[in-house]
Every structure is written in C-alpha cells, then in structure tokens.
Backbone bond lengths (Angstrom), bond angles and torsions (degrees), N, CA, C in turn:
res aa  C-N    CA-C-N  psi(-1)  N-CA   C-N-CA  omega(-1)  CA-C   N-CA-C  phi
1 M - - - 1.415 - - 1.542 106.99 -
2 T 1.236 116.90 134.22 1.489 119.17 -177.83 1.528 105.68 -111.65
3 L 1.341 113.18 160.99 1.463 118.85 -177.56 1.477 111.79 -106.04
4 R 1.361 116.33 33.54 1.437 121.29 177.86 1.512 113.59 -64.72
5 H 1.277 117.54 -39.57 1.457 124.37 178.39 1.525 112.55 -73.17
6 L 1.306 117.64 -10.16 1.513 120.51 177.05 1.545 108.10 -112.14
7 S 1.330 114.07 43.21 1.477 118.08 -179.76 1.485 113.86 -62.22
8 V 1.319 119.58 -21.38 1.360 123.44 179.87 1.547 113.46 -68.24
9 L 1.360 112.48 -36.16 1.449 116.39 176.19 1.538 116.00 -74.53
10 A 1.308 113.90 -16.42 1.486 120.37 -175.98 1.586 107.91 -83.10
11 E 1.301 116.49 -21.19 1.499 119.44 -172.81 1.521 107.02 -76.30
12 D 1.307 118.08 144.40 1.467 123.70 175.79 1.489 107.58 -82.59
13 D 1.330 119.49 135.08 1.423 123.96 178.17 1.562 109.18 -97.47
14 D 1.252 117.80 74.44 1.494 124.81 178.45 1.476 115.49 -95.41
15 D 1.374 115.31 8.23 1.495 118.58 -176.90 1.568 108.22 -81.02
16 P 1.287 117.09 121.98 1.514 119.51 -175.93 1.521 111.70 -70.56
17 M 1.385 116.78 -19.85 1.449 118.53 178.98 1.511 111.33 -68.21
18 L 1.318 118.63 -30.22 1.456 119.19 174.94 1.510 113.05 -59.27
19 S 1.262 118.00 -39.68 1.454 122.90 178.72 1.519 111.06 -63.41
20 A 1.401 114.90 -41.34 1.437 120.59 -178.08 1.515 109.40 -68.70
21 V 1.352 117.25 -38.58 1.443 119.50 178.07 1.564 110.20 -64.03
22 N 1.278 115.56 -41.86 1.454 117.26 176.56 1.488 115.47 -63.93
23 L 1.356 118.94 -36.07 1.411 119.99 171.14 1.508 115.96 -66.47
24 V 1.270 117.35 -35.88 1.526 123.31 175.07 1.545 106.94 -61.98
25 D 1.331 119.13 -42.19 1.490 121.76 178.57 1.528 109.72 -61.63
26 V 1.312 116.96 -47.23 1.481 121.07 -179.39 1.527 111.77 -60.22
27 F 1.330 116.57 -42.02 1.473 120.70 179.70 1.491 112.04 -70.44
28 L 1.341 119.14 -32.96 1.497 120.57 173.09 1.523 112.39 -65.40
29 V 1.269 115.64 -37.17 1.509 119.99 174.25 1.464 110.49 -61.77
30 L 1.305 116.70 -48.10 1.473 120.51 179.32 1.450 113.35 -60.77
31 V 1.317 117.70 -43.10 1.473 121.86 179.42 1.551 111.33 -62.25
32 V 1.302 114.33 -43.52 1.522 117.59 177.99 1.488 110.92 -60.69
33 A 1.382 115.69 -41.15 1.450 119.40 -176.88 1.545 108.02 -66.47
34 L 1.298 119.75 -43.60 1.501 123.33 -179.75 1.529 109.66 -64.73
35 L 1.312 119.39 -42.53 1.470 119.67 179.43 1.579 110.65 -66.74
36 T 1.312 117.25 -34.49 1.464 118.68 175.26 1.518 111.53 -64.88
37 A 1.370 116.79 -43.58 1.421 121.93 177.49 1.538 113.01 -59.40
38 V 1.324 117.54 -41.47 1.406 122.37 -178.42 1.540 108.83 -69.66
39 A 1.292 117.67 -38.74 1.496 123.85 -178.80 1.535 109.25 -63.93
40 V 1.348 116.74 -39.13 1.469 122.30 -179.61 1.543 110.20 -71.87
41 Q 1.355 116.55 -39.37 1.393 119.89 177.78 1.529 114.51 -66.39
42 T 1.361 115.53 -40.75 1.439 119.99 175.72 1.506 113.30 -65.19
43 Q 1.341 117.27 -36.30 1.459 122.11 177.74 1.499 109.94 -66.26
44 T 1.349 119.98 -45.76 1.439 120.19 178.96 1.516 113.75 -66.88
45 S 1.334 116.43 -35.36 1.455 120.82 -179.89 1.523 111.69 -72.34
46 A 1.308 119.12 -19.99 1.430 121.40 179.75 1.539 110.59 -70.30
47 N 1.299 118.13 -21.97 1.504 123.15 179.73 1.489 111.50 -86.96
48 E 1.299 122.02 -5.50 1.449 123.79 178.59 1.543 113.75 -88.46
49 S 1.280 115.64 159.95 1.476 121.39 177.69 1.498 110.24 -92.50
50 V 1.278 117.65 130.04 1.515 119.72 -178.70 1.499 108.36 -134.87
51 T 1.258 121.14 139.90 1.448 126.44 174.88 1.511 107.51 -123.94
52 I 1.322 115.67 123.06 1.493 121.34 -178.66 1.550 107.43 -120.25
53 I 1.402 115.82 132.00 1.461 118.37 177.43 1.580 103.17 -111.45
54 R 1.360 113.80 123.71 1.459 118.71 176.30 1.494 109.25 -107.27
55 N 1.363 113.79 139.98 1.505 120.27 -176.87 1.476 114.16 52.75
56 P 1.383 118.94 58.53 1.403 117.48 -176.91 1.558 112.94 -67.95
57 G 1.298 117.77 136.95 1.445 121.77 177.17 1.518 113.40 84.43
58 H 1.324 118.32 -1.10 1.503 121.78 176.75 1.443 111.49 -101.22
59 P 1.308 119.13 161.00 1.507 122.52 -179.40 1.514 110.77 -60.58
60 D 1.407 119.34 -29.39 1.442 119.79 -176.05 1.514 110.69 -98.54
61 M 1.348 119.08 31.65 1.439 124.80 -178.93 1.515 106.81 -63.39
62 E 1.419 113.00 143.82 1.429 122.71 -179.69 1.506 109.85 -136.67
63 V 1.339 117.49 138.80 1.428 119.20 179.53 1.573 103.19 -119.74
64 V 1.398 115.37 124.71 1.470 120.23 -178.01 1.487 104.89 -115.73
65 V 1.421 114.10 127.91 1.477 121.21 179.58 1.470 108.40 -119.02
66 R 1.407 116.99 121.96 1.425 121.62 179.00 1.539 108.51 -112.85
67 E 1.294 115.32 119.44 1.486 120.45 177.00 1.503 109.57 -136.01
68 H 1.310 115.09 126.60 1.442 123.94 172.66 1.559 109.13 55.70
69 G 1.346 113.24 47.45 1.481 115.15 179.50 1.514 119.09 77.65
70 K 1.355 118.05 -6.79 1.441 121.35 -178.75 1.549 109.06 -105.51
71 E 1.268 118.26 147.43 1.461 124.94 -175.31 1.537 110.12 -119.37
72 V 1.289 120.54 124.85 1.459 124.47 175.99 1.531 106.61 -119.40
73 R 1.326 118.96 135.50 1.456 125.07 179.56 1.483 108.19 -118.40
74 F 1.384 115.17 134.42 1.374 126.21 176.94 1.536 108.24 -116.89
75 K 1.300 120.48 118.85 1.436 122.19 179.51 1.590 110.62 -112.45
76 G 1.297 113.80 139.89 1.446 117.72 -178.80 1.516 111.79 -80.17
77 A 1.229 119.29 158.63 1.468 125.40 -179.50 1.535 113.29 -87.15
78 G 1.356 115.05 -5.09 1.371 122.13 177.83 1.570 114.21 89.61
79 S 1.306 115.65 0.85 1.458 121.40 178.58 1.550 109.03 -135.28
80 A 1.325 115.57 170.58 1.468 120.42 175.30 1.500 108.77 -71.74
81 A 1.323 114.62 153.64 1.422 122.47 176.95 1.591 110.85 -63.28
82 Q 1.331 113.00 141.67 1.408 117.69 -178.41 1.531 109.68 -132.94
83 G 1.291 118.59 156.52 1.408 120.32 -178.88 1.508 113.71 140.20
84 Q 1.237 116.34 177.90 1.537 123.71 -179.96 1.532 108.64 -105.10
85 G 1.278 112.92 142.95 1.489 117.29 175.77 1.498 111.83 -163.39
86 V 1.295 118.02 -176.10 1.421 123.09 179.53 1.532 107.51 -123.61
87 R 1.294 111.89 154.28 1.443 118.77 178.88 1.479 112.72 -65.48
88 A 1.256 116.74 130.64 1.524 118.76 -172.64 1.492 112.62 -108.93
89 G 1.381 116.96 -12.66 1.475 116.27 178.47 1.505 108.13 163.57
90 V 1.284 116.67 -173.22 1.426 126.33 -179.13 1.524 114.46 -123.59
91 A 1.287 119.39 135.94 1.512 120.75 178.95 1.543 108.34 -115.47
92 Y 1.290 116.02 135.78 1.413 125.17 -179.47 1.573 108.57 -120.63
93 Q 1.350 115.09 140.30 1.456 117.67 173.43 1.482 108.64 -103.34
94 L 1.332 117.56 124.62 1.452 125.13 -178.03 1.509 110.90 -76.82
95 E 1.336 120.44 169.68 1.422 120.98 177.61 1.462 114.17 -64.67
96 D 1.347 117.88 -31.98 1.467 118.99 -179.69 1.565 112.35 -81.19
97 G 1.346 118.10 3.53 1.478 120.72 174.12 1.524 110.32 101.57
98 N 1.260 117.83 -16.22 1.515 115.45 -177.98 1.598 110.69 -70.67
99 I 1.264 114.72 152.73 1.457 117.31 179.65 1.504 105.96 -117.73
100 V 1.411 112.02 135.30 1.421 120.71 -175.40 1.517 104.22 -117.30
101 Y 1.365 115.20 129.46 1.438 123.31 179.72 1.578 106.66 -107.22
102 I 1.273 115.52 126.93 1.469 122.43 -178.59 1.573 105.77 -114.01
103 P 1.311 121.15 106.78 1.466 120.89 177.79 1.526 110.55 -71.82
104 E 1.349 115.61 145.91 1.430 121.29 177.29 1.472 112.46 -98.38
105 T 1.301 117.89 139.07 1.403 124.75 178.08 1.534 108.44 -107.98
106 G 1.288 119.28 126.77 1.438 121.26 -179.68 1.548 111.32 77.75
107 A 1.322 117.84 -153.39 1.512 119.48 -176.42 1.457 111.75 -73.14
108 A 1.384 116.18 160.08 1.415 122.68 -178.96 1.489 108.60 -77.06
109 P 1.409 116.68 138.24 1.478 116.71 178.22 1.540 111.73 -69.49
110 A 1.320 115.15 154.82 1.453 121.08 -175.10 1.511 111.30 -66.37
111 D 1.331 120.40 -34.85 1.463 123.18 -178.19 1.495 113.29 -98.02
112 A 1.429 120.47 23.41 1.380 123.20 -177.29 1.527 112.70 -60.33
113 G 1.231 120.26 -32.68 1.497 121.56 -179.29 1.476 112.56 -72.93
114 T 1.308 119.50 -21.57 1.457 121.16 -176.92 1.559 114.38 -107.61
115 A 1.372 113.18 -1.22 1.512 115.74 -178.21 1.534 109.70 -67.37
116 K 1.266 117.40 142.80 1.496 122.98 173.84 1.517 107.30 -121.51
117 P 1.308 112.64 147.51 1.500 119.46 179.57 1.477 111.06 -66.00
118 A 1.355 116.51 146.47 1.451 120.51 176.07 1.535 108.63 -72.53
119 R 1.325 116.96 137.02 1.484 120.61 175.93 1.513 110.78 -96.39
120 P 1.267 116.38 135.39 1.510 118.29 -179.97 1.465 111.91 -74.96
C-alpha cells in the first residue's frame, strides 16, 4: 500500500503563517469565553439590590437604588428637610455600632430626651 493518496500528510508544514493562524484561533476562543463569563456575571448581578450614593454631603447629592433590574433615583433639593411632623420613636446606637430604632406608641414620654438604652 502506498501513501500517494495521502500526499497532504507527507508535506512538511514549515509555513510560519500556519502557527500565527492557530494562535489567532486560540485567542478567539479565549475572548469568546471571557465575554460569556462577563455576560453571565452581569446577568446575575442585575438581580441583586444595590444602593449608590453620589456626591455625599453636597447639595447635588443623589441616591440610586437598584433592585431586581429596576433603578430608582432620589435627588436632594439642596437644603435640609423642612415641615411639621410628630415624633415617631427613638434611635439608640449600641457599642458595636448597630442602631436600634424603638417606635413610640401614643404620646411621647416626658423624659424621652434623657433616656439611655439598657446595657446587657
């Protein structure tokens, strides 16, 4: 049996362009894999809740809340809040940094400004 019909296998592949073409193919596969990974990461992060505060402490401060793919923006008016209201409760900051809010029911107690949280 002769290998005349397999003459393609008998040729030497000394062409440097074939190596460059193979490298380009490898890089294309890597780029497609990276783009797929980024697309999957972006899709999973779209379902998370994120709160962003832009320009904190400035008159043009903005709060952006992203939940379940929806975005809501809150913009400040550039001044402190004004208006009339009633006392809704008391907030205490614990030693570990947590803040506890205790809503009030009925009228405000007379010593509400001097009350201290109980320490365990």
